C-alpha positions, 0 to 999 in steps of 0.5 A: 405669406412669405416675406418676399410677398409682403415686401414687394406689395408694401408701400415704399414709405413702410420700406423706408421706415424699415431700412432706417430702423435697421440701418440698412445700406441702400438708396431710400428713393428706389423701391427696388433697392429697398426690397433687395436690401430688406429681403437680404437682411430678413432672409438671414437667420443670424440677422433675424435672431439678433434683431428679435433678441435685441427688440424691446417690444416683447413686453407688449401682449399683442406680439404673443397673440400674433406669434402663437396664433395658428394664423399669419393674417389678421384683420386690421381692426383686430391688430389696431385693438391689439396694439391699442392704436387708433388706426394705420396713421397712429404714430405708435403703430408706424413704429410697430410697422418700422420693425418689419415683423408685420405688413399691411396686405390687401384682401380679395375684396379690398379689405386691409389685413396685416400679415406676419411673414411665415418665415418670421412667426416661429423665430418670433415665438422662440424670441418671446419664449426666451424673453418669458423664460428670463422672467421665470424661476426654475428648479432642476430637481424634482420637489419632494412631493407632487401631484400627478393625476394622469388618467384619474378623471376618465376613471372617475367619469366611469365611476360616475356613469356606473353609479348613475347606471346602478342606482336611482339618482333623483334630482331636485326641482332645479335639476341637480343631484341631491347632496347625499348622491354628491357626497357618495360620488365624491367618496368613490372618486380617486380624487377627493373634493370638498363641497363648494362653499356657500358663495356666488358661483357661476360662469364655468359650466352648466352645473358649476354652481351646483357641484365642486369644480372637478365634479361639475366638469365631469357632469357637464361633459357627460351631459353635453356628450349625451352620456346621461339624461335628466329625465322630466320626472326628476331622475338622472339616467345613463344612455346607450352612448355611455356604454359606447364611451367605455370602448374608446381608448383611454387617452382619446377619452382624456383628450376629449375631456380636455377639449371640452374644458377649453371650450367651456372655460374659454368663454369666461377666460378668452385667452385660455388657449393662448395661455395653455400654448405658452405653458407648453414652451415654458413649463418643460421643467419645474417652474414657479407658479407665481412667476409664470402668473407675473409673466402672463398677467396681461392675459389672465383676467379676473372674472366677476368674483374671481380675482386674477389669482383665483383664476390662475390657481383654481381655474387654470393650474388646478384644472390642468392638474385634474386633466393630467396636463400638469404635475403640481407640487405644493410649497415646502418650508424652504421654497421661494414660490407658493407652488411649482408645476411642470407639463407632464408627458400626458400633457404634452401628448394632449396639447401638441397639435390639439385642435381646441388650442388652434382656434384662438379666435376671440368672439367679440359678440359674447355680450351676456352673462347668464346667472343662476338667479335668472338675471342676465348681465349685458355688457354692450349697449345697442347690440342687435340682440337686445331686441330679441333679448327683451322678448322673454325678459324684463329690464331690471336696470339700465346703464353701461351694465344693463340687467335683465331678468327672466320671469315666469309671467314674461315667458308665459306672455311671450309664448302666448304671443307665439314666440319660440322659447327654445330657439331664443335659448339657443341664441342666448347661449351663442351670445353668452360668456358662460354656459346656461346654468342648469337650473335656468335651462331646466326651468325655461324648458319646463315653462316651454312645455307648460305654456307652449303651443302644445301645452293643452295636450301636455298639461296632464303629463307635466310634472309639478313645477319647481315653484309649486314644490318650494 
């Protein structure tokens, strides 16, 4: 919507508040005169730039969400939540409306939306970027040493596929590769990684708890795109899709891995697309990582055992380096910041116009967190899915954060009652803030084969259960 559409349809009291706030010289009792004065002012680039530059509101996280969104219309409930107000009549929200940057509009069925005029969204974005840049530390010269991985990740994906194709890669009872295979792959890769420490790891992909961060992303991408298959006999194999994958142009392969990273990591980090879009504008030259974190701290959230600093350094900056998006320099003895980074040329090609970043809608129904120990944490009470969740789980602990546990006995009972476990798994994944851990997925599928309606015919072909081999 253009500003003329927003102003013409706005309530006269909102127009009066805008005129007072910006000291427009016009009669306040005439809507026609108010419209003319507001349009004359806001259609002037000089007026808009001056007011945006003078505004003190850019500290509020809501404006960044609005300015960097691909949309110009937002549901009223989302806007109230962004500004942390109770509703339209809230005094603080009336102050927001009096600035003249967003306007209430009616939807087709009478519902209320708020719109930012299309002419104002990009100038607002520039103003916010300037505000952020004023808080950041930059350097003009290149650091003496920096890492730029470019297309390393797709080359290592090819190494991974070739290794699986040419070797017998056996899987443990939980579906993960044996340690010797993992160590051999890490030895063959261009980018070195250490085995993960013995800590509680979950949330960032199907096999994140089994492998180092970068290898886990490579493995999960290959599995999700059908390049590899975990056979029931406990063996990892490539598919015909793996051969076709190599014929895709390198930068397109890199783009697909980057898009996969955004989809997987945005579940535990819902503001990730917004953060990456901001980096495009503020990291065109070398910038101090800790100052960027300070500026974006309202959007970087801790995730269970990951602190805000862990999320920023290990889940965002490090992974964007692995994806070729960032060039990263470590601290030298004379540097102020712990780390410097810059958007790479490849990063700009991957990020500009990327569809994975355009969809920054946050899913409000991601109420579950599925852990590798078969426990499910539920963050919302009385959600409609709670009934369905109980079909294959047992309640372990209730309260503001309820805990359910999947057990073999409970799954067997529900399957014998005729419930569909595979459909339930799809529902579970849709409400979860993380991908189903691979060991959980493998065991549930095993139980589905063992106790499902066709179990009688299949029992002779089913492999030994994980429980029996441990």
